[in-house]
C-alpha positions in Angstrom: -10.1 -100.6 -156.2 -13.5 -102.3 -156.1 -14.1 -104.6 -159.1 -17.4 -103.8 -160.8 -19.1 -106.2 -163.3 -22.0 -104.6 -165.1 -22.3 -106.7 -168.3 -20.3 -109.8 -169.7 -17.2 -109.0 -171.6 -17.6 -110.1 -175.2 -14.9 -112.6 -176.4 -12.3 -111.0 -178.5 -11.8 -111.9 -182.1 -9.4 -114.9 -182.6 -5.8 -113.7 -183.2 -4.4 -114.4 -186.6 -2.1 -117.4 -186.8 -3.8 -120.0 -184.5 -4.6 -123.0 -186.6 -7.7 -125.1 -186.2 -5.9 -128.4 -186.9 -6.2 -130.5 -183.8 -8.6 -133.3 -183.5 -9.9 -136.2 -181.2 -6.6 -137.9 -180.9 -4.8 -134.8 -179.8 -7.6 -134.0 -177.4 -7.2 -137.3 -175.7 -3.4 -137.3 -175.9 -3.0 -134.0 -174.2 -5.6 -134.7 -171.4 -3.7 -138.1 -170.6 -0.3 -136.9 -171.5 -0.3 -133.6 -169.5 -1.6 -135.5 -166.5 0.4 -138.8 -166.4 4.0 -137.6 -165.9 6.7 -138.5 -163.5 4.6 -137.7 -160.5 2.8 -141.1 -160.3 6.1 -142.9 -159.9 7.6 -140.4 -157.5 4.9 -138.7 -155.4 3.6 -141.9 -153.8 6.6 -141.7 -151.6 5.7 -138.3 -150.3 2.0 -139.2 -149.9 2.9 -142.4 -147.9 5.3 -140.4 -145.7 2.3 -138.3 -144.6 -0.1 -141.2 -144.4 1.9 -144.5 -143.9 -1.3 -146.7 -143.8 -2.4 -148.8 -146.8 -6.1 -147.8 -146.5 -5.2 -144.1 -146.0 -2.8 -144.2 -148.8 -5.3 -145.7 -151.3 -8.0 -143.5 -149.9 -6.3 -140.2 -150.6 -5.8 -141.3 -154.2 -9.5 -142.1 -154.5 -10.3 -138.7 -153.0 -8.1 -137.1 -155.7 -10.0 -139.1 -158.3 -13.4 -137.8 -157.1 -12.1 -134.2 -157.0 -10.7 -134.6 -160.5 -14.1 -135.8 -161.9 -15.9 -133.0 -160.1 -13.5 -130.5 -161.7 -13.8 -132.1 -165.2 -17.7 -131.7 -165.0 -17.1 -128.0 -164.6 -14.2 -127.4 -166.9 -16.1 -129.3 -169.7 -19.0 -126.9 -169.6 -16.7 -123.8 -169.5 -14.4 -125.1 -172.3 -17.2 -126.1 -174.7 -19.0 -122.7 -173.9 -15.8 -120.7 -174.5 -13.4 -122.5 -176.8 -10.7 -119.9 -176.7 -7.0 -120.0 -176.0 -6.1 -119.2 -172.4 -8.0 -121.6 -170.1 -9.2 -120.3 -166.7 -8.1 -116.8 -167.4 -10.8 -116.6 -170.1 -13.6 -117.9 -167.7 -12.6 -115.5 -164.9 -12.3 -112.6 -167.2 -15.8 -113.1 -168.5 -17.3 -113.8 -165.2 -15.6 -111.2 -163.1 -14.1 -108.7 -165.3 -10.5 -107.9 -166.3 -9.1 -107.2 -162.9 -9.8 -110.6 -161.5 -9.1 -112.1 -165.0 -5.6 -110.6 -164.8 -5.1 -112.0 -161.4 -6.2 -115.5 -162.4 -4.2 -115.4 -165.7 -1.0 -114.3 -163.7 -1.2 -117.1 -161.1 -2.2 -119.7 -163.7 0.7 -118.6 -165.9 3.1 -119.0 -162.9 1.6 -122.5 -162.2 2.1 -123.7 -165.7 5.8 -122.3 -165.6 6.4 -124.4 -162.4 4.9 -127.6 -163.8 7.5 -128.1 -166.5 10.2 -126.9 -164.2 9.3 -129.5 -161.5 9.2 -132.3 -164.1 12.5 -131.1 -165.8 14.2 -131.5 -162.5 13.3 -135.2 -162.6 14.8 -135.7 -165.9 18.1 -134.1 -164.8 18.1 -136.1 -161.6 17.6 -139.5 -163.3 19.5 -139.0 -166.6 22.9 -139.3 -164.7 21.9 -142.7 -163.4 21.1 -144.0 -166.9 24.1 -142.4 -168.7 27.1 -142.0 -166.2 28.9 -139.2 -168.1 25.9 -137.1 -167.3 26.1 -137.6 -163.6 26.7 -134.3 -161.8 25.4 -132.4 -164.8 21.7 -132.3 -163.9 21.3 -128.6 -164.6 22.8 -128.9 -168.1 20.4 -131.8 -168.8 17.5 -129.7 -167.7 18.4 -126.8 -170.0 18.9 -129.2 -173.0 15.5 -130.9 -172.3 13.6 -127.7 -172.2 15.4 -126.4 -175.3 14.7 -129.4 -177.4 10.9 -129.5 -176.6 10.8 -125.8 -177.1 12.1 -126.2 -180.6 9.3 -128.7 -181.4 6.8 -126.2 -180.1 8.4 -123.3 -182.0 8.2 -125.3 -185.2 4.4 -125.4 -185.0 1.3 -126.8 -183.4 1.2 -129.8 -185.7 4.6 -130.7 -184.6 3.9 -130.3 -180.9 0.6 -132.1 -181.3 2.0 -135.2 -183.1 4.8 -135.4 -180.5 2.2 -135.4 -177.8 0.2 -138.1 -179.4 3.3 -140.4 -179.7 4.7 -140.0 -176.4 1.3 -140.4 -174.7 0.7 -143.7 -176.4 4.1 -145.0 -175.5 3.9 -143.9 -171.9 0.4 -145.3 -171.3 1.4 -148.7 -172.7 4.6 -148.8 -170.6 2.7 -148.1 -167.4 0.0 -150.6 -168.1 2.8 -153.2 -168.7 4.4 -152.3 -165.4 1.0 -152.8 -163.7 0.4 -156.2 -165.3 3.9 -157.3 -164.3 3.4 -156.3 -160.7 0.3 -158.5 -160.4 1.3 -161.4 -162.6 5.1 -161.9 -162.1 6.7 -163.1 -158.9 8.8 -160.5 -157.0 11.3 -160.2 -154.2 9.6 -159.8 -150.7 10.4 -156.5 -149.1 10.1 -156.3 -145.3 7.9 -153.7 -143.8 9.3 -151.0 -141.5 7.8 -149.5 -138.3 5.5 -146.6 -139.1 3.5 -144.2 -137.0 0.1 -143.3 -138.4 -1.2 -139.8 -137.3 -4.5 -139.5 -135.5 -6.9 -136.5 -134.7 -5.6 -133.1 -135.7 -2.2 -134.3 -136.9 -4.0 -136.6 -139.3 -5.9 -133.7 -140.8 -2.6 -131.9 -141.2 -1.0 -135.0 -142.7 -4.0 -135.3 -145.1 -3.4 -131.7 -146.3 0.4 -132.5 -146.9 -0.5 -135.8 -148.7 -2.9 -133.9 -151.0 -0.2 -131.7 -152.2 1.3 -134.6 -154.2 -2.1 -136.0 -155.2 -3.4 -132.7 -156.5 -0.1 -132.2 -158.3 -0.2 -135.7 -159.9 -3.8 -135.5 -161.0 -3.5 -132.0 -162.4 -3.5 -131.5 -166.2 -6.6 -133.4 -167.2 -8.1 -130.0 -168.4 -5.0 -129.0 -170.6 -7.1 -129.2 -173.8 -8.9 -126.1 -172.7 -5.8 -124.0 -173.4 -5.9 -125.1 -177.1 -9.7 -124.6 -177.4 -9.5 -122.4 -180.5 -7.2 -125.1 -182.3 -9.7 -128.1 -181.7 -11.7 -128.6 -184.9 -15.0 -129.4 -183.1 -14.6 -127.8 -179.6 -18.1 -128.1 -178.4 -18.1 -131.8 -178.9 -14.4 -132.8 -178.6 -13.4 -130.8 -175.5 -15.9 -132.5 -173.1 -15.4 -135.9 -174.8 -11.6 -135.9 -174.6 -11.6 -134.5 -171.1 -13.8 -137.2 -169.7 -12.2 -140.1 -171.6 -8.8 -138.9 -170.7 -9.8 -138.3 -167.0 -11.3 -141.8 -166.6 -8.1 -143.4 -168.2 -5.9 -141.4 -166.0 -7.9 -142.5 -162.8 -7.8 -146.2 -163.9 -4.0 -146.1 -164.5 -3.3 -144.2 -161.2 -5.4 -146.4 -159.0 -3.9 -149.5 -160.6 -0.4 -148.2 -160.2 -0.9 -147.3 -156.5 -2.4 -150.7 -155.8 0.5 -152.4 -157.8 2.9 -150.4 -155.5 1.2 -151.8 -152.4 1.2 -155.3 -153.8 5.0 -155.2 -154.4 6.2 -152.7 -151.7 4.9 -152.4 -148.1 3.4 -148.9 -147.5 6.1 -148.3 -144.8 8.8 -148.7 -147.3 6.9 -146.6 -149.9 6.9 -143.8 -147.3 9.8 -141.3 -148.2 10.9 -143.4 -151.2 12.1 -140.7 -153.8 11.4 -143.2 -156.7 8.8 -145.7 -155.8 8.6 -146.9 -159.4 12.3 -147.9 -159.4 11.9 -149.7 -156.2 8.9 -151.7 -157.5 10.7 -152.4 -160.8 13.8 -153.7 -159.0 11.7 -156.0 -156.9 10.1 -157.4 -160.0 12.8 -157.4 -162.7 15.9 -157.3 -160.6 18.9 -155.1 -161.5 17.6 -154.3 -165.0 14.3 -153.0 -163.6 15.9 -149.9 -162.4 17.1 -148.9 -165.8 13.8 -149.8 -167.5 11.7 -147.8 -165.1 13.9 -144.7 -165.3 13.7 -144.8 -169.1 9.9 -145.1 -168.8 9.8 -142.2 -166.4 11.8 -139.9 -168.5 9.7 -140.5 -171.6 6.6 -140.0 -169.5 8.0 -136.8 -168.1 8.9 -135.6 -171.5 5.3 -135.9 -172.7 4.0 -134.0 -169.8 6.5 -131.2 -170.3 5.6 -131.0 -174.0 1.9 -130.6 -173.1 2.6 -127.9 -170.6 4.8 -126.0 -173.0 1.8 -126.0 -175.4 -0.4 -124.6 -172.7 1.6 -121.9 -171.0 2.2 -119.5 -174.0 -1.5 -119.6 -174.8 -2.3 -117.9 -171.4 0.0 -114.9 -172.3 -1.6 -115.0 -175.8 -5.0 -114.5 -174.5 -4.1 -111.8 -172.1 -2.2 -109.9 -174.8 -5.1 -109.9 -177.2 -7.4 -108.6 -174.5 -5.0 -105.7 -173.9 -3.6 -106.8 -170.6 -0.1 -107.4 -171.9 1.9 -105.8 -174.8 0.5 -106.6 -178.2 3.7 -108.1 -179.3 3.3 -111.0 -176.8 0.4 -112.2 -178.8 2.3 -112.7 -182.0 1.9 -116.2 -183.6 4.4 -117.6 -186.0 3.6 -119.4 -189.3 3.4 -122.9 -187.6 0.6 -121.5 -185.2 2.9 -121.1 -182.1 2.6 -118.1 -179.9 6.5 -117.8 -180.2 7.0 -114.5 -178.1 4.9 -115.9 -175.3 6.7 -119.2 -175.5 10.1 -117.4 -175.3 8.9 -115.3 -172.2 7.7 -118.5 -170.4 10.8 -120.4 -171.1 12.8 -117.5 -169.6 10.8 -117.8 -166.4 11.1 -121.5 -166.3 14.9 -121.5 -166.7 15.3 -118.7 -164.3 13.4 -120.6 -161.7 15.6 -123.6 -161.8 17.4 -122.3 -158.8 14.3 -121.9 -156.6 14.6 -125.2 -154.8 14.1 -128.9 -154.6 11.4 -131.0 -156.1 9.5 -131.0 -152.8 9.5 -127.3 -152.4 8.4 -126.7 -156.0 5.6 -129.5 -155.7 4.2 -127.7 -152.5 4.1 -124.3 -154.2 2.7 -125.6 -157.4 -0.1 -127.5 -155.6 -1.3 -124.3 -153.9 -1.4 -122.4 -157.2 -3.4 -125.2 -158.8 -6.0 -125.2 -156.1 -6.3 -121.4 -156.3 -7.0 -121.7 -160.1 -9.6 -124.3 -159.4 -11.4 -122.0 -156.9 -11.4 -119.1 -159.4 -12.6 -121.3 -162.2 -15.4 -123.0 -160.2 -16.6 -119.7 -158.9 -16.6 -118.4 -162.5 -18.8 -121.3 -163.4 -21.5 -120.3 -160.9 -21.3 -116.6 -161.7 -21.8 -117.4 -165.5 -24.6 -119.7 -164.8 -26.4 -117.0 -162.8 -25.6 -114.1 -165.2 -25.8 -115.9 -168.6 -28.4 -118.6 -168.2 -29.3 -118.6 -171.8 -25.8 -118.7 -173.1 -25.0 -121.5 -175.6 -23.6 -124.5 -173.7 -22.9 -127.5 -175.9 -22.1 -129.4 -172.6 -23.9 -128.7 -169.3 -22.4 -129.8 -166.1 -24.2 -132.8 -164.5 -25.7 -132.5 -161.1 -26.0 -128.7 -161.1 -25.9 -127.1 -158.5 -25.0 -129.8 -156.0 -22.0 -131.5 -157.6 -20.4 -128.2 -158.7 -21.0 -126.8 -155.3 -19.3 -129.8 -153.8 -16.3 -129.2 -156.1 -16.1 -125.5 -155.1 -16.4 -126.3 -151.4 -13.8 -129.1 -151.7 -11.3 -126.8 -153.5 -11.7 -124.1 -150.9 -11.3 -126.7 -148.0 -8.1 -128.1 -149.7 -6.6 -124.6 -150.1 -6.9 -124.2 -146.3 -5.7 -127.7 -145.5 -2.6 -127.5 -147.8 -1.8 -123.9 -146.5 -2.0 -124.9 -142.9 0.1 -128.0 -143.5 2.8 -126.1 -145.3 3.1 -122.5 -144.1 6.2 -121.7 -146.1 4.6 -122.3 -149.4 1.4 -120.6 -148.4 3.5 -117.4 -147.6 5.2 -117.7 -151.0 1.9 -118.0 -152.8 0.6 -114.9 -150.9 3.7 -113.0 -152.0 2.9 -114.1 -155.6 -0.7 -112.9 -155.2 0.5 -109.6 -153.8 2.8 -109.3 -156.9 -0.1 -109.9 -159.1 -2.1 -107.2 -157.5 0.7 -104.7 -157.8 1.3 -105.7 -161.4 -2.4 -105.2 -162.1 -2.2 -101.7 -160.7 0.6 -100.8 -163.0 -1.3 -102.1 -166.0 -4.4 -100.1 -164.9 -2.4 -96.9 -164.8 -1.2 -97.5 -168.3 -4.6 -97.9 -169.9 -8.2 -96.8 -169.5 -10.1 -97.9 -166.3 -11.1 -101.5 -166.6 -14.8 -102.1 -167.0 
């Protein structure tokens, strides 16, 4: 069915139960906390395996930083203009109508279900190394981790927000301390290994594979958008927290990757499943492994907590717009969409059997990029159709910088898909499923638009 968009869809009234209680500290904490997780201590091994050259290795992280800033420029305008729960779904629905809105909400929800899942696998994998009785029980650790954080979310938004602020502060300080130690303390010399750097077309394919890890690791800087209705001054605080958080994340990431190269040759980083531990052992000896694993688990817990705050709010937004059952949008006394949280947890737990970290990472990266494309396209559509709408923040460099962001997202989608055909096919299956689900919903209600 052809999608028609005659007039903008008016935002629905806010659902009862969401509490406007979150401030500046939370906005910064969720921007940083949702982004900095276990990825920065693990994905460098996957990135270096594709690009085993120090300049290329650092270069791809710089490219990721530029893409992140370009995206923040767009998301800041959209979030301040439409401070509603739901994130990119809200922008796609308003720009293109309910059909495409449903599609974007569906794939974004799956993406946010995969995020906690990928990171929970890290907790289960490393907990056994720290606590020997847990060895061989990674799946049980995963379930307990998800359950514990879900309880904090279920209690209410204040509980989830305070947890986010505390863990984010701890992880940021720990990572900065690791960087300082890498540059300031003597460390064991590690011999380089032979490495083959791709050239020509293989280099382009390798770049696409490397960007999977980079995109996944940088993703999350816009998480505050999903809690837009709960921010006390969204027009001011959403752009401020997003940009401050993004610059802080970029600084920490580039310092960590540079520290990795100072301590560990890029040929030894390549394929290392836990580069942070290798670096810590070289600096601190045997105790370094324990310390870095504790840091990583704390870091991952903060990211999972942030993602569990975001994911139910997508379903909440779709429910109150009539795209899901009304019961899905119920909010408990603490301000948590508890039904949507329960549904999301069921999908996360059920997906634990999907595959390895690397398989989930590739799939998640493609879904992230697809959401970027939809959101950036919505930005241009709304600028054209609603030029006089209230925009507390206006994206800088329009139309050039936003156009570069959109073109880059489209190009990365193609590069990652070509470099990992299996994940591309799985994403296509997900998209086909969203189309079929949308048709089922259409038949159950009046024609959209």
